[in-house]
RODOGU-251408 format. One line per field, with one value per residue (C-alpha): residue number from 1; chain; x, y, z. Coordinates in pm, 1 decimal. Layout:
RODOGU-251408
k	c(NUM,...);
c	c(A,...);
x	c(X,...);
y	c(Y,...);
z	c(Z,...);
END
This chain:
RODOGU-251408
k	c(1,2,3,4,5,6,7,8,9,10,11,12,13,14,15,16,17,18,19,20,21,22,23,24,25,26,27,28,29,30,31,32,33,34,35,36,37,38,39,40,41,42,43,44,45,46,47,48,49,50,51,52,53,54,55,56,57,58,59,60,61,62,63,64,65,66,67,68,69,70,71,72,73,74,75,76,77,78,79,80,81,82,83,84,85,86,87,88,89,90,91,92,93,94,95,96,97,98,99,100,101,102,103,104,105,106,107,108,109,110,111,112,113,114,115,116,117,118,119,120,121,122,123,124,125,126,127,128,129,130,131,132,133,134,135,136,137,138,139,140,141,142,143,144,145,146,147,148,149,150,151,152,153,154,155,156,157,158,159,160,161,162,163,164,165,166,167,168,169,170,171,172,173,174,175,176,177,178,179,180,181,182,183,184,185,186,187,188,189,190,191,192,193,194,195,196,197,198,199,200,201,202,203,204,205,206,207,208,209,210,211,212,213,214,215,216,217,218,219,220,221,222,223,224,225,226,227,228,229,230,231,232,233,234,235,236,237,238,239,240,241,242,243,244,245,246,247,248,249,250,251,252,253,254,255,256,257,258,259,260,261,262,263,264,265,266,267,268,269,270,271,272,273,274,275,276,277,278,279,280,281,282,283,284,285,286,287,288,289,290,291,292,293,294,295,296,297,298,299,300,301,302,303,304,305,306,307,308,309,310,311,312,313,314,315,316,317,318,319,320,321,322,323,324,325,326,327,328,329,330,331,332,333,334,335,336,337,338,339,340,341,342,343,344,345,346,347,348,349,350,351,352,353,354,355,356,357,358,359,360,361,362,363,364,365,366,367,368,369,370,371,372,373,374,375,376,377,378,379,380,381,382,383,384,385,386,387,388,389,390,391,392,393,394,395,396,397,398,399,400,401,402,403,404,405,406,407,408,409,410,411,412,413,414,415,416,417,418,419,420,421,422,423,424,425,426,427,428,429,430);
c	c(A,A,A,A,A,A,A,A,A,A,A,A,A,A,A,A,A,A,A,A,A,A,A,A,A,A,A,A,A,A,A,A,A,A,A,A,A,A,A,A,A,A,A,A,A,A,A,A,A,A,A,A,A,A,A,A,A,A,A,A,A,A,A,A,A,A,A,A,A,A,A,A,A,A,A,A,A,A,A,A,A,A,A,A,A,A,A,A,A,A,A,A,A,A,A,A,A,A,A,A,A,A,A,A,A,A,A,A,A,A,A,A,A,A,A,A,A,A,A,A,A,A,A,A,A,A,A,A,A,A,A,A,A,A,A,A,A,A,A,A,A,A,A,A,A,A,A,A,A,A,A,A,A,A,A,A,A,A,A,A,A,A,A,A,A,A,A,A,A,A,A,A,A,A,A,A,A,A,A,A,A,A,A,A,A,A,A,A,A,A,A,A,A,A,A,A,A,A,A,A,A,A,A,A,A,A,A,A,A,A,A,A,A,A,A,A,A,A,A,A,A,A,A,A,A,A,A,A,A,A,A,A,A,A,A,A,A,A,A,A,A,A,A,A,A,A,A,A,A,A,A,A,A,A,A,A,A,A,A,A,A,A,A,A,A,A,A,A,A,A,A,A,A,A,A,A,A,A,A,A,A,A,A,A,A,A,A,A,A,A,A,A,A,A,A,A,A,A,A,A,A,A,A,A,A,A,A,A,A,A,A,A,A,A,A,A,A,A,A,A,A,A,A,A,A,A,A,A,A,A,A,A,A,A,A,A,A,A,A,A,A,A,A,A,A,A,A,A,A,A,A,A,A,A,A,A,A,A,A,A,A,A,A,A,A,A,A,A,A,A,A,A,A,A,A,A,A,A,A,A,A,A,A,A,A,A,A,A,A,A,A,A,A,A,A,A,A,A,A,A,A,A,A,A,A,A,A,A,A,A,A,A,A,A,A,A,A,A,A,A,A,A,A,A,A,A,A,A,A,A);
x	c(257.6,331.3,491.9,656.7,642.4,876.4,771.3,475.4,416.3,201.7,428.7,396.0,17.5,5.5,231.5,16.6,-302.1,-165.4,-4.5,-331.1,-485.0,-258.0,-435.9,-102.3,-63.3,-233.8,-75.4,90.4,266.8,376.0,638.2,549.4,255.1,-19.8,-399.1,-469.0,-250.6,-409.6,-747.4,-640.7,-783.6,-622.1,-825.5,-728.2,-893.9,-1018.8,-766.2,-640.1,-279.1,-120.3,86.8,372.1,541.2,893.9,1053.3,1177.8,1527.2,1537.3,1722.9,1797.2,1438.0,1310.4,1552.5,1447.9,1081.7,1158.7,1350.1,1055.3,771.3,947.1,783.2,832.7,943.3,1031.1,974.1,1153.2,973.9,1183.2,1530.4,1689.1,1689.8,1822.2,2107.3,2174.5,2213.5,1897.9,1915.0,2270.8,2169.0,1872.8,2065.7,2339.4,2068.5,1905.0,1591.3,1433.7,1422.6,1371.9,1550.5,1895.7,2179.6,2388.0,2636.1,2358.5,2158.2,2446.9,2292.2,2050.7,2225.9,2528.0,2490.3,2871.8,2885.1,2611.9,2778.6,3111.3,2942.1,2771.8,3096.2,3293.9,3053.3,2971.9,2597.7,2420.6,2383.1,2393.7,2761.4,2889.3,3151.9,3153.2,3277.8,3347.4,3465.2,3194.7,3426.4,3527.3,3160.5,3077.7,3355.7,3233.5,2878.1,3006.1,3167.1,2817.6,2681.0,2496.5,2262.8,2309.9,2156.7,2308.2,2248.3,2357.4,2538.8,2325.7,1955.6,1743.5,1377.1,1370.6,1455.5,1831.9,1812.1,1839.7,1768.0,1955.1,1975.2,2133.7,2432.5,2199.0,2026.7,2359.2,2492.3,2175.6,2188.4,2555.6,2504.5,2214.2,2416.2,2763.4,2701.6,2354.4,2414.0,2046.5,2114.6,2366.6,2617.3,2416.1,2553.7,2921.0,2964.6,2763.5,2731.9,2695.9,2546.1,2464.1,2103.5,1942.6,1644.3,1360.2,1079.3,1143.0,1004.5,1008.3,1085.7,1084.6,1263.2,1245.6,1580.2,1704.8,2079.7,2091.7,1796.3,1542.5,1175.7,1054.0,728.5,516.5,622.7,510.6,581.8,631.6,565.9,842.1,802.9,554.7,335.5,145.5,352.9,658.5,728.4,880.5,1119.7,1149.4,945.1,920.2,658.2,325.4,157.5,210.8,38.2,90.2,148.7,338.6,281.6,623.9,782.4,652.4,742.7,1046.8,1166.0,1117.5,1314.9,1590.6,1609.8,1634.7,1920.9,2102.9,2052.9,1916.2,2128.3,2457.2,2370.6,2323.1,2652.9,2824.6,2677.7,2809.8,3150.7,3165.3,3032.4,2700.1,2415.3,2109.2,1781.3,1494.1,1354.8,1577.2,1402.7,1595.0,1484.8,1523.2,1531.3,1424.4,1654.6,1743.7,2041.1,1819.7,1744.3,1981.5,1997.3,1928.6,1966.5,1900.5,1674.7,1689.3,1327.1,971.0,898.0,652.2,399.8,477.3,390.5,40.9,-16.0,163.1,13.4,-356.5,-265.1,-62.2,-242.9,27.1,31.9,297.2,423.5,504.8,700.7,895.5,986.6,1111.5,1329.0,1471.2,1539.1,1684.3,1387.5,1252.3,1300.7,991.4,778.2,583.6,449.1,87.2,-92.7,-449.1,-525.2,-605.6,-446.6,-390.8,-350.2,-238.5,-278.5,-91.0,-263.4,-2.1,17.1,45.2,413.5,546.7,827.6,928.3,791.7,427.2,182.0,49.0,-268.0,-523.6,-840.8,-906.2,-1270.7,-1431.3,-1228.4,-1532.2,-1708.0,-1466.9,-1473.4,-1738.9,-1632.6,-1520.7,-1170.8,-1058.7,-819.4,-685.7,-337.3,-233.0,114.5,139.6,-155.9,-217.2,-519.3,-598.0,-913.3,-1080.0,-1004.1,-757.0,-527.4,-234.4,109.4,341.1,410.7,260.3,-62.3,-264.0,-219.9,-561.6,-552.1,-799.4,-788.0,-997.8,-990.1,-849.9,-606.8,-864.0,-1119.5,-867.4,-760.4,-1123.0,-1196.4,-889.7,-980.3,-1337.7,-1206.6,-963.3,-1242.1,-1436.4,-1149.3,-1076.4,-825.3,-698.9,-419.0,-454.4,-310.6,-233.6,-131.2,-414.0,-205.8,-105.6,-81.9,-143.7,163.1,39.4,-317.6,-204.1);
y	c(-20.0,-379.9,-631.1,-969.1,-1193.6,-1492.5,-1812.8,-2046.2,-2143.2,-2028.3,-1732.9,-1611.3,-1654.2,-1434.9,-1178.2,-1181.4,-1148.6,-847.2,-680.9,-719.0,-480.9,-196.9,64.9,132.4,-212.9,-248.9,-574.1,-870.1,-1183.5,-1466.6,-1723.0,-2003.3,-1922.0,-2166.8,-2202.0,-1985.1,-1703.5,-1716.3,-1656.9,-1327.6,-1009.2,-666.0,-410.9,-142.4,-295.9,-647.0,-811.2,-1149.0,-1230.3,-1408.4,-1715.2,-1793.8,-2133.1,-2031.9,-2196.5,-1979.9,-2126.1,-2054.8,-1727.2,-1680.2,-1758.0,-1507.1,-1240.6,-1301.0,-1265.6,-940.8,-801.3,-875.4,-766.7,-487.8,-514.9,-198.9,-415.4,-779.9,-917.4,-1236.3,-1471.3,-1789.4,-1829.3,-2035.0,-1774.8,-1516.7,-1748.4,-1814.9,-1441.8,-1341.6,-986.6,-941.4,-1077.9,-842.2,-540.4,-597.4,-573.9,-265.2,-462.9,-327.3,-601.1,-626.9,-868.0,-922.4,-961.2,-1277.4,-1153.9,-1048.5,-1367.5,-1567.7,-1508.4,-1783.9,-1968.5,-2049.3,-2141.4,-2135.1,-1774.4,-1671.8,-1840.2,-1673.1,-1332.3,-1367.4,-1461.9,-1185.9,-911.3,-1043.6,-1088.9,-1314.7,-1653.6,-2029.3,-2120.3,-2370.4,-2482.9,-2582.0,-2917.5,-3102.8,-3418.5,-3637.8,-3778.9,-3431.6,-3328.6,-3638.7,-3563.0,-3202.6,-3323.5,-3568.6,-3279.3,-3135.4,-3466.2,-3510.2,-3216.7,-3010.5,-2883.9,-2999.6,-2785.3,-2838.5,-2535.4,-2478.2,-2441.2,-2749.3,-2637.3,-2614.3,-2984.7,-2964.3,-2910.1,-3189.5,-3129.8,-3399.1,-3513.0,-3857.9,-4031.9,-4222.6,-3907.0,-3736.6,-4043.3,-4071.6,-3703.1,-3711.1,-4037.3,-3894.5,-3584.7,-3721.3,-4088.5,-4097.6,-3750.9,-3662.0,-3290.9,-3302.1,-3018.5,-2830.3,-3084.1,-3059.0,-2857.5,-2858.8,-2640.3,-2806.8,-2568.2,-2582.5,-2673.1,-2361.2,-2391.0,-2144.1,-2014.2,-1967.2,-1656.9,-1558.9,-1197.2,-1012.6,-687.9,-505.4,-343.0,-77.4,-110.4,149.8,84.7,-181.9,-178.1,-468.5,-653.4,-781.5,-1108.0,-1446.8,-1812.1,-2090.9,-2459.5,-2646.0,-3004.1,-3219.4,-3349.2,-3205.6,-3139.6,-3047.3,-3410.9,-3560.3,-3424.4,-3060.7,-2935.7,-2610.4,-2502.6,-2656.6,-2336.9,-2000.1,-1729.3,-1360.2,-1183.8,-1412.6,-1303.6,-1421.6,-1082.2,-753.2,-415.1,-392.4,-728.9,-623.6,-305.1,-513.6,-731.9,-422.4,-280.9,-609.2,-786.6,-575.8,-263.4,-456.8,-671.1,-359.4,-221.0,-548.7,-540.8,-190.5,-293.6,-594.1,-412.3,-597.9,-395.2,-579.2,-464.7,-699.1,-905.7,-1029.1,-1307.9,-1409.2,-1705.3,-1600.0,-1816.5,-1636.6,-1789.6,-1724.1,-1525.2,-1311.6,-1333.9,-1556.3,-1588.6,-1939.7,-1860.7,-1599.8,-1615.8,-1362.2,-1353.1,-1366.2,-1673.3,-1939.6,-1965.0,-1641.5,-1433.1,-1578.8,-1440.0,-1107.2,-970.0,-994.2,-763.8,-508.7,-180.2,-36.3,-76.4,-349.1,-205.4,126.1,-51.7,-266.4,35.6,223.0,-76.4,-94.6,280.5,330.1,534.0,336.0,646.1,777.2,472.6,380.7,26.1,3.5,-314.3,-418.8,-515.5,-875.2,-1209.3,-1428.6,-1806.4,-2019.8,-2399.1,-2589.3,-2887.0,-3135.3,-3451.7,-3787.7,-3878.2,-3521.5,-3424.7,-3758.8,-3902.8,-3835.8,-3882.3,-3604.9,-3557.9,-3596.4,-3399.0,-3118.5,-3065.0,-2785.0,-2485.7,-2304.8,-2335.2,-2079.2,-1815.2,-1609.6,-1680.2,-1349.6,-1304.5,-1635.7,-1704.3,-2025.1,-1974.5,-2234.0,-2380.8,-2712.0,-2730.6,-2779.3,-2756.6,-3061.5,-3073.5,-2805.2,-2968.6,-2847.2,-3132.5,-3170.9,-3104.4,-3076.4,-3168.4,-2855.7,-2813.0,-2528.8,-2260.7,-2203.5,-1861.1,-1673.7,-1351.0,-1218.6,-994.3,-1271.5,-1557.3,-1811.5,-1688.9,-1681.4,-2038.2,-2156.0,-1994.5,-2150.5,-2491.4,-2468.2,-2377.2,-2668.7,-2909.4,-2809.2,-2897.1,-3255.8,-3454.4,-3810.0,-3835.0,-3478.4,-3409.4,-3102.7,-2999.2,-2929.9,-2739.9,-2426.6,-2137.4,-2368.8,-2245.5,-1889.0,-1974.1,-2185.3);
z	c(-1315.8,-1418.9,-1183.1,-1233.0,-925.1,-914.0,-740.4,-716.3,-353.9,-64.3,9.6,-349.2,-344.6,-34.1,-203.4,-519.6,-314.2,-126.4,-430.9,-624.8,-370.4,-481.7,-692.1,-863.7,-1019.8,-1356.6,-1467.8,-1296.3,-1410.4,-1185.5,-1285.1,-1254.2,-1026.2,-930.0,-971.6,-667.0,-796.2,-1141.4,-976.3,-815.7,-968.5,-957.7,-767.9,-1020.7,-1327.4,-1233.8,-1463.9,-1342.8,-1259.7,-1555.9,-1468.8,-1707.4,-1732.3,-1632.8,-1329.0,-1043.9,-1091.9,-1466.4,-1432.2,-1799.9,-1894.8,-1641.8,-1762.7,-2122.7,-2023.9,-1842.4,-2142.1,-2373.3,-2145.2,-1948.8,-1606.2,-1402.5,-1111.4,-1049.5,-698.5,-594.5,-356.8,-305.2,-159.4,-437.2,-719.0,-471.0,-375.2,-743.7,-810.5,-996.8,-855.6,-985.1,-1327.7,-1361.6,-1236.1,-1495.3,-1761.4,-1605.1,-1518.2,-1195.1,-930.7,-554.3,-325.3,-173.3,-423.0,-424.0,-165.3,71.5,11.2,159.6,499.9,397.0,116.5,336.7,702.5,728.0,600.9,843.8,1141.2,1065.7,1026.4,1364.5,1533.3,1361.6,1465.1,1811.9,1767.7,2020.5,1856.5,1896.2,1926.3,1672.5,1422.4,1057.0,927.5,604.8,782.4,943.4,1211.1,1328.3,1337.2,1540.5,1789.4,1829.7,1892.4,2154.3,2341.4,2372.6,2500.1,2168.3,2238.3,1924.5,1601.6,1271.7,962.0,603.5,466.3,156.2,78.6,152.7,148.1,527.6,564.2,620.1,996.7,1252.9,1621.0,1812.5,2174.8,2141.8,1983.5,1751.9,1626.1,1554.8,1371.8,1162.3,1068.0,969.7,779.3,577.5,488.9,415.3,324.2,170.3,19.4,61.9,21.0,-264.5,-272.6,-9.4,239.3,145.0,463.7,782.6,1089.9,1429.9,1686.0,2053.3,2126.6,2269.2,2498.8,2513.6,2294.7,1923.4,1753.0,1385.4,1307.3,977.0,902.2,571.1,491.1,248.4,295.8,572.8,801.1,890.6,992.8,1206.2,1140.0,1430.6,1591.8,1465.2,1535.3,1282.4,1354.5,1174.3,1292.7,1110.5,1393.6,1690.2,1998.0,1789.5,1704.7,1393.5,1131.2,1032.2,738.4,547.9,804.1,907.7,1023.1,1186.6,1385.2,1457.3,1684.2,1921.5,2284.0,2400.5,2330.9,2466.4,2319.7,2544.2,2415.6,2054.3,2115.5,2274.4,1964.6,1746.9,1953.2,2024.4,1691.2,1404.6,1457.1,1506.1,1205.0,990.3,1118.9,1031.7,682.0,622.9,757.2,522.9,217.1,209.7,60.2,190.2,33.3,99.5,384.5,663.9,851.4,1162.3,1369.3,1734.3,2045.3,2362.9,2625.1,2987.9,2852.2,2629.0,2255.1,2054.8,1674.4,1546.5,1176.9,909.8,606.3,325.1,205.9,334.7,544.6,440.1,608.4,798.7,491.7,502.0,853.4,806.3,487.5,587.3,879.6,681.2,618.9,389.9,15.4,-10.6,-339.0,-167.9,105.2,-141.9,-354.9,-47.5,42.4,-309.0,-333.0,16.3,139.0,432.8,648.1,468.8,561.0,872.4,882.6,997.2,1103.8,1173.9,1532.0,1617.0,1532.5,1228.6,1211.3,916.3,914.5,642.7,481.1,360.4,151.5,324.3,359.3,368.1,435.6,284.8,-39.1,-124.3,-409.8,-631.5,-830.7,-549.5,-625.4,-374.8,-278.4,-79.2,-197.1,-337.9,-0.1,144.2,-127.0,54.8,414.7,571.0,712.6,567.7,280.9,128.6,-11.4,-268.0,-213.4,-399.0,-637.9,-1007.1,-1234.9,-1449.7,-1664.5,-1458.5,-1124.0,-861.4,-753.5,-517.0,-663.0,-362.7,-3.1,146.5,-49.0,107.1,373.4,529.9,694.8,913.8,1111.7,1398.8,1706.1,1927.3,1871.1,1990.1,1740.3,1454.9,1527.2,1546.1,1209.4,1050.2,1196.1,1066.0,721.6,718.3,809.9,498.8,258.4,160.2,-44.7,-5.9,247.8,374.6,718.3,926.3,1274.1,1515.3,1768.5,1575.9,1827.4,2125.9,2314.4,2290.8,2389.3,2683.0);
END
């Protein structure tokens, strides 16, 4: 079986790494891929994954490639092509593809759509309103004594969220969205939500249009600096499982959130086949939905897939074909930690082209994997090519041991301006 994987970040490297371990896959392309992905070998025949120079947002180019090369399945990694309707495009041309269609992807591509869905179907969520007028948004935030979360409606690489607790912070956020136009059309509308207090947990559920299977818990670290300080990023690290939810709590989320969400989808004619990734805040009132994503998280994928015992291809096919009732997800015991190494200046402006040293030191270290996120190969050297550069991942019997392994691995990798958070999983360990 031949597979086309779309994307080129750390999430896609983790997907390629896991898919390469399927005995059923005999060929794999990744568009556009990265140097880490191109180094992955298929377990079935030792062939390497072939990276092709087609951007994840070039829908027509990807469809043309699929028509010529006829992959048995295309798997979509990033949010943007899903929001643009790549699944609909491929399905119209009878090209097998996995991921939510454009209507279903609105849960992530439009915060306004998601907020209205939650309100319509009575799911527990952060209360809020949508706005196109900055003055009205400012007045609404004042009613909440400036304690609120401001989100741009469209996709913004995880950077379109502002957590505010003062008049100045709200003004700065609204100014950057509506006046400076930092997010383009994604910021034409915003959602202003109440600021929920509690512990945030990332959940993943794979869906087949009728049912959903939950992954173990995890926790992302979105803010750029230790102690949850600084602006939001695409994610500076993650760990799994998160000890803040016991089995009873997970079952409560399934009954109070996942099942009503599925019922709402059926009621609204939404056929969701793919990954639903809800951000959940555990509050004094119980679990509350912060937002929805419609694909694997990054860096959550990097901590989930090393623990998954199943052949990922089997699970994806069951999701696509509506057969998740025939699947039981199985997971290795223990914990996984991913620490993201980023470029100096991220999530703002940063330089590229810094030579990365030390990667080969980790190739034989057990239970450790370096997932490439923003890298490029130039004249035989791996250099930085993004804000989030590497996801250094380790797994072990205990969370302490996994974090120590990940930290040791990070210390052996070097590039100019590299920085990373040193407190990944601290809340759980403490």
